[in-house]
LUMDOTI-927420 format. One record per residue (C-alpha): residue number from 1; residue in one letter; x, y, z. Coordinates in Angstrom, 3 decimals. Last residue first. Layout:
N
[site NUM, a, [X, Y, Z]],
...
***
This chain:
239
[site 239, x, [2.806, 1.533, -20.679]],
[site 238, x, [2.425, -1.146, -18.041]],
[site 237, x, [1.423, -4.509, -19.426]],
[site 236, x, [1.508, -6.267, -16.080]],
[site 235, x, [3.793, -8.876, -17.623]],
[site 234, x, [6.352, -6.214, -18.542]],
[site 233, x, [6.160, -4.585, -15.121]],
[site 232, x, [6.719, -7.942, -13.453]],
[site 231, x, [9.722, -8.597, -15.670]],
[site 230, x, [11.311, -5.317, -14.597]],
[site 229, x, [10.466, -5.890, -10.940]],
[site 228, x, [11.982, -9.371, -10.820]],
[site 227, x, [10.097, -11.627, -8.412]],
[site 226, x, [11.608, -14.462, -6.373]],
[site 225, x, [14.697, -12.396, -5.605]],
[site 224, x, [14.013, -12.462, -1.860]],
[site 223, x, [13.626, -8.679, -1.817]],
[site 222, x, [11.178, -8.602, -4.731]],
[site 221, x, [9.100, -11.451, -3.306]],
[site 220, x, [8.819, -9.556, -0.003]],
[site 219, x, [7.102, -6.542, -1.501]],
[site 218, x, [5.204, -6.266, -4.772]],
[site 217, x, [2.140, -4.023, -4.731]],
[site 216, x, [-0.370, -4.511, -7.536]],
[site 215, x, [-2.293, -1.941, -9.583]],
[site 214, x, [-5.427, -1.678, -11.725]],
[site 213, x, [-7.080, -5.042, -11.014]],
[site 212, x, [-9.108, -6.006, -14.083]],
[site 211, x, [-9.182, -9.722, -13.386]],
[site 210, x, [-6.798, -10.326, -16.312]],
[site 209, x, [-4.176, -8.102, -14.691]],
[site 208, x, [-4.568, -9.905, -11.372]],
[site 207, x, [-4.078, -13.237, -13.127]],
[site 206, x, [-1.006, -12.006, -15.014]],
[site 205, x, [0.479, -10.632, -11.801]],
[site 204, x, [-0.002, -13.860, -9.898]],
[site 203, x, [1.529, -15.786, -12.813]],
[site 202, x, [4.564, -13.491, -12.715]],
[site 201, x, [5.036, -14.643, -9.145]],
[site 200, x, [5.002, -13.247, -5.597]],
[site 199, x, [1.992, -11.071, -4.837]],
[site 198, x, [1.234, -12.329, -1.315]],
[site 197, x, [-0.190, -9.119, 0.124]],
[site 196, x, [-1.409, -6.088, -1.785]],
[site 195, x, [-3.770, -5.699, -4.735]],
[site 194, x, [-4.535, -2.084, -5.693]],
[site 193, x, [-8.107, -1.460, -6.797]],
[site 192, x, [-9.338, 1.555, -8.769]],
[site 191, x, [-12.941, 2.576, -8.200]],
[site 190, x, [-15.856, 0.599, -9.657]],
[site 189, x, [-16.858, -1.309, -6.550]],
[site 188, x, [-18.550, -4.639, -5.744]],
[site 187, x, [-17.362, -6.939, -8.535]],
[site 186, x, [-13.732, -5.933, -8.034]],
[site 185, x, [-14.131, -6.481, -4.292]],
[site 184, x, [-15.498, -9.985, -4.836]],
[site 183, x, [-12.644, -10.652, -7.252]],
[site 182, x, [-10.107, -9.411, -4.701]],
[site 181, x, [-11.621, -11.644, -2.024]],
[site 180, x, [-11.413, -14.686, -4.289]],
[site 179, x, [-7.916, -13.825, -5.536]],
[site 178, x, [-6.409, -13.732, -2.054]],
[site 177, x, [-2.898, -12.945, -3.257]],
[site 176, x, [-0.198, -15.571, -3.844]],
[site 175, x, [1.717, -17.659, -1.328]],
[site 174, x, [4.848, -15.552, -0.844]],
[site 173, x, [3.925, -15.352, 2.883]],
[site 172, x, [4.831, -11.707, 3.505]],
[site 171, x, [1.202, -10.662, 3.549]],
[site 170, x, [-1.215, -13.475, 2.716]],
[site 169, x, [-2.879, -13.646, 6.138]],
[site 168, x, [-3.170, -9.866, 6.103]],
[site 167, x, [-5.362, -9.834, 2.991]],
[site 166, x, [-4.485, -6.374, 1.751]],
[site 165, x, [-6.668, -4.113, -0.384]],
[site 164, x, [-5.525, -0.692, -1.540]],
[site 163, x, [-8.596, 1.264, -2.618]],
[site 162, x, [-8.302, 4.109, -5.129]],
[site 161, x, [-10.908, 6.675, -6.233]],
[site 160, x, [-12.394, 7.492, -2.823]],
[site 159, x, [-15.305, 9.903, -3.282]],
[site 158, x, [-17.325, 9.258, -0.139]],
[site 157, x, [-19.515, 6.677, -1.895]],
[site 156, x, [-16.324, 4.767, -2.739]],
[site 155, x, [-15.450, 4.652, 0.957]],
[site 154, x, [-18.870, 3.254, 1.853]],
[site 153, x, [-18.608, 0.594, -0.852]],
[site 152, x, [-15.172, -0.409, 0.430]],
[site 151, x, [-16.536, -0.675, 4.003]],
[site 150, x, [-19.348, -2.964, 2.917]],
[site 149, x, [-16.856, -5.135, 1.045]],
[site 148, x, [-14.399, -5.287, 3.962]],
[site 147, x, [-17.015, -6.335, 6.515]],
[site 146, x, [-16.574, -4.351, 9.740]],
[site 145, x, [-15.583, -6.177, 12.949]],
[site 144, x, [-13.018, -3.468, 13.660]],
[site 143, x, [-10.346, -6.060, 14.528]],
[site 142, x, [-7.271, -4.531, 16.169]],
[site 141, x, [-3.551, -5.234, 15.578]],
[site 140, x, [-3.389, -4.670, 11.815]],
[site 139, x, [-1.086, -1.626, 12.231]],
[site 138, x, [-3.780, 0.083, 14.245]],
[site 137, x, [-6.792, -1.218, 12.255]],
[site 136, x, [-8.198, -4.458, 10.844]],
[site 135, x, [-11.182, -4.783, 8.485]],
[site 134, x, [-13.147, -8.029, 8.455]],
[site 133, x, [-13.048, -10.712, 5.749]],
[site 132, x, [-11.054, -13.280, 7.720]],
[site 131, x, [-8.243, -10.765, 8.050]],
[site 130, x, [-8.554, -7.485, 6.232]],
[site 129, x, [-6.470, -4.392, 5.522]],
[site 128, x, [-8.372, -1.747, 3.569]],
[site 127, x, [-6.059, 1.109, 2.626]],
[site 126, x, [-7.819, 4.216, 1.380]],
[site 125, x, [-6.295, 6.386, -1.336]],
[site 124, x, [-6.170, 10.180, -1.532]],
[site 123, x, [-4.262, 12.101, -4.212]],
[site 122, x, [-7.210, 11.340, -6.512]],
[site 121, x, [-9.253, 14.180, -5.051]],
[site 120, x, [-7.352, 16.450, -2.645]],
[site 119, x, [-9.873, 18.648, -0.812]],
[site 118, x, [-13.115, 16.740, -1.354]],
[site 117, x, [-11.273, 13.434, -0.965]],
[site 116, x, [-9.748, 14.600, 2.325]],
[site 115, x, [-13.100, 15.807, 3.656]],
[site 114, x, [-14.839, 12.523, 2.836]],
[site 113, x, [-11.958, 10.555, 4.313]],
[site 112, x, [-12.126, 12.563, 7.542]],
[site 111, x, [-15.880, 11.896, 7.698]],
[site 110, x, [-15.053, 8.182, 7.845]],
[site 109, x, [-13.492, 8.664, 11.291]],
[site 108, x, [-12.614, 5.374, 13.005]],
[site 107, x, [-12.575, 3.200, 9.894]],
[site 106, x, [-10.853, 5.758, 7.651]],
[site 105, x, [-8.448, 6.539, 10.500]],
[site 104, x, [-7.112, 2.980, 10.355]],
[site 103, x, [-5.870, 3.380, 6.787]],
[site 102, x, [-5.522, 6.630, 4.854]],
[site 101, x, [-3.011, 6.344, 2.025]],
[site 100, x, [-1.626, 9.566, 0.559]],
[site 99, x, [-0.712, 9.759, -3.118]],
[site 98, x, [1.944, 11.917, -4.798]],
[site 97, x, [4.300, 12.444, -1.835]],
[site 96, x, [6.387, 15.617, -2.098]],
[site 95, x, [7.085, 15.980, 1.623]],
[site 94, x, [4.407, 18.707, 1.656]],
[site 93, x, [1.887, 16.027, 0.628]],
[site 92, x, [2.710, 14.188, 3.846]],
[site 91, x, [2.250, 17.288, 5.996]],
[site 90, x, [-1.035, 18.189, 4.304]],
[site 89, x, [-2.385, 14.691, 4.911]],
[site 88, x, [-1.279, 14.789, 8.554]],
[site 87, x, [-2.980, 18.171, 9.019]],
[site 86, x, [-6.176, 16.678, 7.566]],
[site 85, x, [-6.202, 13.967, 10.230]],
[site 84, x, [-5.118, 10.404, 10.969]],
[site 83, x, [-2.234, 9.413, 8.708]],
[site 82, x, [-0.484, 6.766, 10.816]],
[site 81, x, [0.971, 4.712, 7.978]],
[site 80, x, [0.662, 5.244, 4.245]],
[site 79, x, [2.762, 6.755, 1.510]],
[site 78, x, [2.558, 6.855, -2.279]],
[site 77, x, [5.772, 7.911, -3.958]],
[site 76, x, [6.774, 9.298, -7.368]],
[site 75, x, [10.545, 9.053, -7.522]],
[site 74, x, [12.758, 12.100, -8.101]],
[site 73, x, [15.717, 10.097, -6.792]],
[site 72, x, [17.441, 12.374, -4.272]],
[site 71, x, [14.517, 14.622, -3.323]],
[site 70, x, [11.858, 11.905, -3.224]],
[site 69, x, [13.980, 9.321, -1.407]],
[site 68, x, [15.338, 11.937, 0.980]],
[site 67, x, [11.827, 13.133, 1.859]],
[site 66, x, [10.732, 9.581, 2.621]],
[site 65, x, [13.787, 9.088, 4.840]],
[site 64, x, [13.063, 12.325, 6.706]],
[site 63, x, [9.481, 11.087, 7.214]],
[site 62, x, [10.620, 7.878, 8.920]],
[site 61, x, [10.495, 9.068, 12.523]],
[site 60, x, [6.724, 9.609, 12.210]],
[site 59, x, [5.018, 8.689, 15.472]],
[site 58, x, [1.362, 7.665, 15.286]],
[site 57, x, [1.747, 4.471, 17.315]],
[site 56, x, [1.560, 1.450, 15.040]],
[site 55, x, [0.829, 2.876, 11.610]],
[site 54, x, [3.237, 5.757, 12.151]],
[site 53, x, [6.002, 3.354, 13.134]],
[site 52, x, [5.307, 1.259, 10.050]],
[site 51, x, [5.642, 4.237, 7.703]],
[site 50, x, [4.728, 2.467, 4.472]],
[site 49, x, [6.055, 3.249, 1.004]],
[site 48, x, [4.636, 2.180, -2.354]],
[site 47, x, [6.751, 3.288, -5.313]],
[site 46, x, [5.188, 4.657, -8.514]],
[site 45, x, [6.443, 4.570, -12.122]],
[site 44, x, [8.648, 1.498, -11.768]],
[site 43, x, [10.856, 0.879, -14.810]],
[site 42, x, [13.617, -1.367, -13.482]],
[site 41, x, [15.869, 1.680, -13.063]],
[site 40, x, [13.142, 3.265, -10.929]],
[site 39, x, [13.088, 0.223, -8.652]],
[site 38, x, [16.878, 0.274, -8.322]],
[site 37, x, [16.802, 3.978, -7.461]],
[site 36, x, [14.178, 3.311, -4.787]],
[site 35, x, [16.437, 0.724, -3.166]],
[site 34, x, [19.358, 3.143, -3.311]],
[site 33, x, [17.295, 5.794, -1.537]],
[site 32, x, [15.857, 3.342, 0.993]],
[site 31, x, [19.308, 2.223, 2.106]],
[site 30, x, [20.700, -1.047, 3.416]],
[site 29, x, [17.950, -3.397, 2.312]],
[site 28, x, [15.908, -6.247, 3.819]],
[site 27, x, [16.084, -5.563, 7.556]],
[site 26, x, [13.881, -7.833, 9.606]],
[site 25, x, [10.602, -7.195, 11.375]],
[site 24, x, [9.059, -10.436, 12.674]],
[site 23, x, [8.135, -8.967, 16.086]],
[site 22, x, [6.201, -6.263, 14.234]],
[site 21, x, [3.684, -8.881, 13.067]],
[site 20, x, [1.924, -7.587, 9.941]],
[site 19, x, [1.467, -11.055, 8.470]],
[site 18, x, [5.262, -11.393, 8.170]],
[site 17, x, [7.095, -8.061, 8.313]],
[site 16, x, [9.624, -6.550, 5.952]],
[site 15, x, [12.241, -3.897, 6.682]],
[site 14, x, [13.936, -0.877, 5.152]],
[site 13, x, [15.339, 1.115, 8.082]],
[site 12, x, [14.370, 4.545, 9.434]],
[site 11, x, [13.160, 3.008, 12.728]],
[site 10, x, [10.702, 0.957, 10.661]],
[site 9, x, [10.172, 1.724, 6.961]],
[site 8, x, [8.446, -0.482, 4.402]],
[site 7, x, [9.558, -0.019, 0.788]],
[site 6, x, [7.287, -1.598, -1.790]],
[site 5, x, [7.419, -2.088, -5.553]],
[site 4, x, [4.244, -0.770, -7.205]],
[site 3, x, [3.375, -2.598, -10.428]],
[site 2, x, [0.818, -0.964, -12.758]],
[site 1, x, [-1.866, -2.762, -14.721]],
***
């Protein structure tokens, strides 16, 4: 399993939210470039970045920061947040991003996902953010009413090779992932699954690894010091 340390960007700053609530945004690091360097030094092979402004309103003030991280550190980055059309995908890939995460737009325009997968293959991932088992959109603000398992199966049928699953109620709570929902997802699809939300201990990582989850995103626990990235990578069994 692979560990993806997270950098969330809001107004060009590294922040964390609690349960996706923008009102809880608080700065957790001074500089995204230095943060990325520390993750690379710990052995991270891929860094998860989110453009929170893009997710909320489609603006992209954080793209210069993403470009700086890639150019100044050489890090491999996956990026999500406000990617809504093929032009957006091309723009993100032009920054040097290795994997593009389509979130809300996958719910509103599934055909876009099909086209993106046909054009870019494994460079496309779909983020499924759920609360109470239904998929949320627009920075987690709106409930689509769609069951997360049914939606994951649809995305896999369109060629999606990686699904990033977040239980919103676990995000930023340091209370462990939603193992039951992740297991149900693992049983339902054969594509790669990335666990996100609540990953906070080495025990969490070991359990996800043993469940056959391919990747896990570590966010708040890294910034609070509860989870050491280097140790997490060792437990995950990353090559």
